[in-house]
C-alpha positions as CSV (number, residue, x, y, z in Angstrom):
1,M,22.2,-16.6,32.9
2,S,21.4,-14.2,30.0
3,T,22.6,-15.3,26.6
4,S,24.1,-11.9,26.1
5,E,26.4,-12.2,29.1
6,K,29.9,-13.6,28.8
7,P,30.5,-16.9,30.7
8,R,31.1,-16.3,34.5
9,G,34.0,-17.6,36.4
10,T,33.9,-20.7,38.6
11,A,34.0,-18.8,41.8
12,T,31.1,-16.7,40.7
13,R,29.1,-19.7,39.6
14,L,29.6,-21.4,43.0
15,V,27.8,-18.4,44.5
16,H,25.3,-17.4,41.8
17,D,23.3,-20.1,40.1
18,D,20.2,-20.2,37.9
19,Y,18.9,-23.4,39.3
20,V,15.6,-23.2,41.2
21,A,14.5,-26.3,43.1
22,P,11.0,-27.6,42.1
23,S,8.1,-26.7,44.4
24,P,6.3,-27.8,46.5
25,F,8.4,-30.1,48.5
26,G,6.3,-32.6,50.4
27,G,8.3,-33.0,53.6
28,L,6.2,-33.3,56.8
29,N,8.3,-30.9,58.9
30,V,8.8,-27.2,58.6
31,G,11.9,-26.3,56.6
32,V,14.9,-24.8,58.4
33,H,15.7,-21.3,57.1
34,H,19.1,-19.8,57.9
35,A,19.6,-16.2,57.2
36,S,21.2,-13.0,58.5
37,T,20.9,-11.1,55.2
38,I,17.6,-11.2,53.4
39,A,17.6,-10.0,49.8
40,W,14.9,-8.0,48.1
41,P,14.2,-8.0,44.3
42,T,14.1,-4.2,44.2
43,V,15.2,-1.1,46.1
44,A,11.5,-0.1,46.5
45,Q,10.7,-3.4,48.3
46,M,13.7,-2.9,50.5
47,R,12.5,0.6,51.5
48,A,9.0,-0.7,52.2
49,R,10.3,-3.4,54.6
50,D,8.4,-3.7,57.9
51,W,10.1,-5.4,60.9
52,K,7.1,-4.8,63.1
53,H,4.9,-7.4,61.6
54,D,5.3,-11.0,60.3
55,T,3.8,-10.3,56.9
56,G,7.3,-10.1,55.3
57,Y,11.0,-10.4,56.0
58,S,13.5,-7.7,56.7
59,Y,16.5,-9.2,58.5
60,G,17.3,-12.6,59.9
61,L,17.2,-11.2,63.4
62,H,13.5,-10.3,63.0
63,G,12.2,-13.5,61.6
64,T,12.3,-16.3,59.0
65,P,9.6,-18.7,57.9
66,T,10.9,-21.2,60.5
67,T,10.8,-18.7,63.4
68,Y,7.4,-17.2,62.3
69,T,5.9,-20.7,62.2
70,L,7.2,-21.5,65.7
71,A,5.9,-18.2,67.1
72,H,2.5,-18.7,65.7
73,R,2.3,-22.2,67.2
74,I,3.3,-21.0,70.6
75,A,0.7,-18.2,70.4
76,A,-1.9,-20.9,69.6
77,L,-0.7,-23.1,72.4
78,E,-1.1,-20.3,74.9
79,G,-4.4,-19.0,73.4
80,G,-2.8,-15.7,72.4
81,M,-2.5,-13.6,69.3
82,H,1.1,-12.6,69.2
83,C,4.3,-14.3,70.3
84,L,7.9,-13.1,70.6
85,L,10.8,-15.7,70.7
86,V,13.9,-15.0,72.7
87,P,17.0,-16.9,73.6
88,S,15.9,-18.2,77.0
89,G,13.2,-18.1,79.7
90,L,15.2,-15.5,81.6
91,A,15.6,-13.4,78.5
92,A,11.8,-13.4,78.2
93,I,11.5,-12.0,81.8
94,V,14.2,-9.4,81.0
95,L,12.3,-8.3,77.9
96,V,9.0,-7.8,79.7
97,D,10.7,-5.9,82.5
98,F,12.7,-3.6,80.2
99,A,9.7,-3.0,77.9
100,L,7.3,-2.0,80.6
101,L,9.4,-0.4,83.4
102,Q,11.4,2.8,83.7
103,T,13.1,4.8,86.3
104,G,10.8,5.5,89.3
105,D,8.5,2.6,88.6
106,R,7.7,-0.2,91.0
107,L,7.7,-3.9,90.1
108,L,5.9,-6.5,92.2
109,L,7.2,-10.1,92.4
110,P,5.8,-13.0,94.4
111,D,8.2,-13.8,97.3
112,N,8.6,-17.4,96.0
113,V,9.6,-16.1,92.6
114,Y,12.1,-17.8,90.2
115,N,15.4,-16.7,91.8
116,P,17.0,-15.2,88.7
117,S,14.0,-12.9,88.4
118,R,14.5,-11.8,92.1
119,D,18.2,-11.2,91.4
120,L,17.3,-9.1,88.3
121,G,15.1,-6.9,90.4
122,D,17.7,-6.6,93.3
123,T,20.6,-5.7,91.0
124,V,20.0,-4.5,87.4
125,L,16.6,-3.0,87.9
126,A,17.6,-1.4,91.2
127,G,20.6,0.2,89.4
128,L,18.1,1.7,86.9
129,G,16.1,3.2,89.7
130,I,13.3,0.7,89.5
131,E,12.0,-0.5,92.8
132,T,11.2,-4.2,93.3
133,V,8.7,-5.1,96.1
134,F,7.8,-8.7,97.1
135,Y,4.3,-9.8,98.0
136,D,2.9,-13.1,99.4
137,P,1.2,-14.8,96.4
138,M,-1.0,-16.8,98.8
139,D,-2.4,-13.7,100.4
140,P,-4.3,-11.4,98.0
141,A,-4.3,-8.7,100.7
142,S,-0.5,-8.7,100.6
143,L,-0.6,-7.8,96.9
144,E,-3.2,-5.1,97.4
145,A,-1.1,-3.5,100.1
146,A,2.0,-3.5,97.9
147,I,0.4,-1.6,95.0
148,D,0.9,2.1,94.8
149,E,0.7,4.8,92.0
150,R,4.2,3.9,90.8
151,T,3.3,0.2,90.3
152,K,3.5,-0.7,86.6
153,L,3.9,-4.5,86.5
154,I,3.0,-7.5,88.6
155,W,4.5,-10.9,88.0
156,L,2.8,-14.2,89.0
157,E,3.9,-17.8,88.9
158,T,1.9,-21.1,88.7
159,P,3.1,-22.6,91.0
160,G,6.1,-21.2,92.9
161,S,9.1,-22.6,91.0
162,V,10.7,-24.4,93.9
163,T,8.3,-24.2,96.9
164,M,5.3,-25.2,94.7
165,E,2.5,-23.1,96.3
166,M,-0.4,-22.5,93.9
167,P,-1.9,-19.0,94.1
168,D,-5.4,-17.9,93.4
169,I,-4.7,-16.4,90.1
170,P,-8.2,-14.9,89.4
171,A,-8.1,-13.1,92.8
172,L,-4.7,-11.6,92.2
173,V,-5.6,-10.6,88.6
174,A,-8.8,-8.9,89.9
175,I,-6.7,-6.8,92.3
176,A,-4.3,-5.8,89.5
177,K,-7.1,-4.8,87.2
178,K,-8.8,-2.8,89.9
179,H,-5.6,-0.7,90.1
180,G,-4.9,-0.7,86.3
181,V,-1.6,-2.6,86.6
182,L,-0.4,-5.0,83.9
183,T,0.1,-8.7,84.8
184,A,2.6,-11.1,83.5
185,I,2.7,-14.8,84.4
186,D,5.3,-17.6,84.2
187,N,3.3,-20.4,82.7
188,T,6.2,-22.9,82.3
189,W,5.0,-25.6,84.8
190,A,1.7,-25.9,83.0
191,A,3.4,-26.1,79.6
192,G,0.7,-24.0,78.0
193,L,-1.6,-27.1,78.2
194,L,-2.7,-27.4,81.9
195,F,-3.6,-23.8,82.5
196,R,-5.0,-21.0,80.3
197,P,-3.8,-17.6,81.7
198,F,-5.6,-15.4,79.1
199,N,-8.9,-16.9,80.1
200,H,-8.3,-15.5,83.6
201,G,-7.4,-11.9,82.5
202,I,-3.6,-12.2,82.4
203,D,-2.0,-9.6,80.0
204,I,1.3,-11.4,79.2
205,V,2.3,-15.0,79.3
206,M,5.9,-16.0,79.6
207,H,7.0,-19.5,78.9
208,A,10.5,-21.1,79.2
209,L,10.3,-23.2,76.0
210,T,13.6,-24.7,77.2
211,K,11.4,-27.1,79.4
212,Y,8.5,-29.2,78.0
213,P,8.3,-27.7,74.5
214,S,11.9,-28.6,73.8
215,G,11.7,-31.9,75.5
216,G,15.4,-32.8,74.8
217,S,17.2,-30.8,77.4
218,D,19.3,-29.4,74.6
219,V,17.6,-26.1,73.4
220,L,17.4,-22.8,75.2
221,M,14.5,-20.5,74.3
222,G,11.7,-18.4,75.8
223,S,8.5,-16.8,74.6
224,V,6.4,-13.8,75.4
225,T,2.8,-14.1,74.3
226,T,0.0,-11.5,74.2
227,R,-3.4,-10.8,72.9
228,D,-3.3,-7.0,72.7
229,D,-1.8,-5.5,69.5
230,D,-0.5,-2.3,71.2
231,L,1.1,-4.3,74.1
232,H,2.7,-6.6,71.5
233,Q,4.2,-3.7,69.6
234,R,5.5,-2.2,72.8
235,L,7.3,-5.4,73.6
236,K,8.5,-6.0,70.1
237,A,10.1,-2.6,69.8
238,V,12.3,-3.4,72.8
239,E,13.0,-6.9,71.6
240,M,14.4,-5.4,68.4
241,K,16.5,-2.9,70.2
242,M,17.9,-5.5,72.5
243,G,19.0,-7.6,69.6
244,Y,17.2,-10.8,70.6
245,G,17.1,-13.4,67.9
246,I,16.5,-17.1,67.4
247,G,18.4,-19.3,65.0
248,G,16.7,-21.6,62.5
249,D,18.2,-24.8,63.9
250,D,16.9,-24.1,67.4
251,A,13.5,-23.1,66.0
252,Y,13.4,-26.4,64.1
253,L,14.2,-28.5,67.2
254,M,11.5,-26.7,69.1
255,L,8.9,-27.3,66.4
256,R,9.9,-31.0,66.5
257,G,9.5,-31.1,70.2
258,L,6.1,-29.4,70.2
259,A,4.7,-32.3,68.2
260,T,5.2,-34.8,71.1
261,M,4.9,-32.4,74.1
262,E,1.4,-33.4,75.2
263,M,2.3,-37.1,75.3
264,R,5.5,-36.4,77.2
265,L,3.8,-34.1,79.6
266,D,1.1,-36.7,80.3
267,R,3.8,-39.3,81.0
268,S,5.9,-37.0,83.1
269,G,2.9,-35.9,85.1
270,E,1.8,-39.5,85.8
271,N,5.3,-40.4,86.9
272,G,5.5,-37.3,89.1
273,L,2.4,-38.3,90.9
274,A,3.7,-41.9,91.3
275,L,6.9,-40.7,92.8
276,A,5.2,-38.1,95.0
277,R,2.8,-40.7,96.4
278,W,5.7,-43.1,97.2
279,M,7.6,-40.4,99.0
280,S,4.6,-39.3,101.0
281,A,4.6,-42.7,102.7
282,R,8.3,-42.5,103.6
283,P,9.3,-41.6,107.1
284,E,12.3,-39.7,105.8
285,I,10.0,-37.2,104.1
286,S,8.1,-34.7,106.3
287,A,6.2,-33.0,103.5
288,V,5.4,-33.4,99.8
289,L,5.0,-30.1,97.9
290,H,2.9,-31.1,94.9
291,P,-0.1,-29.0,93.8
292,A,-2.2,-32.1,93.3
293,F,-1.8,-33.1,96.9
294,P,-4.6,-31.8,99.3
295,D,-2.1,-30.5,101.9
296,C,-0.1,-28.5,99.4
297,P,-0.8,-24.7,99.8
298,G,-3.2,-23.7,97.1
299,H,-4.4,-27.2,96.2
300,E,-7.9,-26.0,95.9
301,F,-6.9,-23.4,93.2
302,W,-5.0,-26.1,91.3
303,K,-8.1,-28.3,91.4
304,R,-10.3,-25.5,90.2
305,D,-8.1,-23.9,87.5
306,F,-5.8,-26.7,86.1
307,S,-6.5,-29.7,84.0
308,G,-3.6,-31.7,85.3
309,S,-0.2,-31.6,86.8
310,A,3.4,-31.6,85.6
311,G,6.2,-33.8,86.7
312,L,8.0,-31.2,88.8
313,F,7.5,-31.2,92.6
314,S,9.5,-30.8,95.8
315,V,9.8,-32.6,99.1
316,I,11.0,-31.7,102.5
317,V,13.4,-34.2,104.1
318,D,12.8,-34.7,107.8
319,E,14.8,-32.1,109.8
320,S,16.5,-34.8,111.8
321,I,18.4,-35.8,108.6
322,E,21.6,-33.8,107.9
323,E,22.2,-32.0,104.7
324,A,25.2,-34.2,104.0
325,Q,23.0,-37.3,104.2
326,V,20.6,-35.7,101.7
327,D,23.5,-34.9,99.4
328,A,24.7,-38.5,99.7
329,M,21.3,-39.8,98.8
330,I,21.1,-37.6,95.7
331,D,24.7,-38.7,94.7
332,A,23.6,-42.3,95.0
333,L,20.7,-42.0,92.5
334,E,21.4,-43.8,89.2
335,L,18.5,-42.8,87.0
336,F,18.1,-39.2,88.3
337,S,20.6,-36.7,87.1
338,I,21.7,-33.8,89.2
339,G,20.9,-30.7,87.2
340,F,18.8,-27.6,86.9
341,S,16.1,-27.0,84.4
342,W,13.6,-29.8,83.6
343,G,11.0,-30.8,81.1
344,G,13.0,-33.3,79.2
345,V,12.8,-37.1,79.2
346,H,15.5,-37.5,81.9
347,S,14.5,-37.4,85.6
348,L,16.3,-34.9,87.8
349,A,16.9,-34.2,91.5
350,V,18.4,-30.9,93.0
351,P,18.7,-29.9,96.7
352,Y,17.9,-26.3,97.6
353,R,18.7,-24.1,100.7
354,I,15.6,-22.1,101.4
355,A,16.3,-18.8,103.2
356,L,14.2,-18.1,106.3
357,P,11.7,-16.6,107.0
358,G,11.0,-17.0,103.3
359,G,10.7,-13.5,102.0
360,P,10.1,-9.9,102.9
361,A,6.4,-10.3,102.7
362,R,6.3,-13.2,105.1
363,D,7.9,-11.9,108.2
364,A,4.7,-12.8,110.1
365,A,4.3,-16.2,108.4
366,P,7.8,-17.7,108.0
367,W,8.6,-20.7,105.9
368,P,7.1,-23.5,108.0
369,H,9.6,-26.3,107.0
370,R,12.9,-26.9,108.6
371,G,14.3,-29.9,106.7
372,V,16.2,-29.8,103.4
373,L,14.1,-29.2,100.3
374,V,14.8,-31.4,97.3
375,R,13.1,-30.6,94.0
376,F,12.4,-33.7,91.8
377,Y,11.5,-33.8,88.1
378,A,10.0,-37.1,86.8
379,G,11.0,-37.8,83.2
380,T,9.5,-40.4,81.0
381,E,11.3,-43.5,82.3
382,D,9.3,-46.4,83.8
383,A,7.9,-45.3,87.1
384,V,8.8,-48.6,88.8
385,D,12.4,-48.2,87.9
386,L,12.5,-44.6,89.2
387,I,11.0,-45.8,92.5
388,D,13.5,-48.7,92.8
389,D,16.2,-46.1,92.3
390,L,14.8,-43.9,95.1
391,Q,14.5,-47.0,97.3
392,Q,18.2,-47.9,97.0
393,A,19.3,-44.3,97.4
394,F,17.2,-43.6,100.5
395,V,19.4,-45.9,102.4
396,K,21.8,-43.0,102.6
397,L,19.3,-41.1,104.7
398,G,19.9,-43.5,107.6
399,R,16.3,-44.6,108.3
């Protein structure tokens, strides 16, 4: 306070104070910055603000030191240059679609796509005059046949989020590049560690940070990562207009989760393999859908392109076993929770009803399995305890 000023009232002094904390502070974690309003020292600096780049600050919605740090770490994780953070994985998909598509365009989705992405195409995008066409990700010729002059974006998944097929990503990307179409990939299963999409020519990498990066099943967030400056600015312009923003507390929790993600992923992946191997020997299970298993569609592409496997996989219960028995088995599990999402320390189990024949692109090659599909996620518990839990619950299957 200037010596020429008269003393300020208590209410004012509780808001305005001359104290400045000493710097630097040697904490090991990134500080949590909360802000909606960001103040500038001068009007000139306010007028020179730039929300398009992370070289400064303009408004809390557009970034703080905490969110900038997280975005840079996710970009490094994926091998990209730029990263946008949004409130969920689905929000990341919406951002990409809205930024790159307009009325009259065609969007191509794999027919085993994450179901909310399918619903988005069938409802919201359809209402905007954007056509969604499905292709068989296991047949590159199906993708080639679906591309026309209106096609502006192709989504890929590694692997299919429920049915777990692993496509030949380089082959699909080569087709897209031949036709000059942008590609976006959901890299959530690989957690940014097991597969490097940019090394295979992908343009945009989407990641549901809600899963492995969070690790605690308590934070929702998604990311969109790119290497191209112009493409990043195209996406960022729409992100700003849609009002997407990330709070400092969520960013802090995600940064904390990132530090242990590789260890958790390794443990989860090992547990997943142990559970899948145990189930493959059970007469109640007719098929194990795990990319690391030789009989899983696309296993050869997983073996060629991936450095390991995550803890998420599916199984097909023998068709002689009724859905009610499968539900009873899942209800009987003690260490597996019933819940969507995954990537945390807790194991999960969820039954799915797969529509036949499997998708518009597969009329000639319908979904080959007739039993109930159950998707399992192996957390970080002791594998022997998880197997014991499955053992006691499988009694409900009546074998």
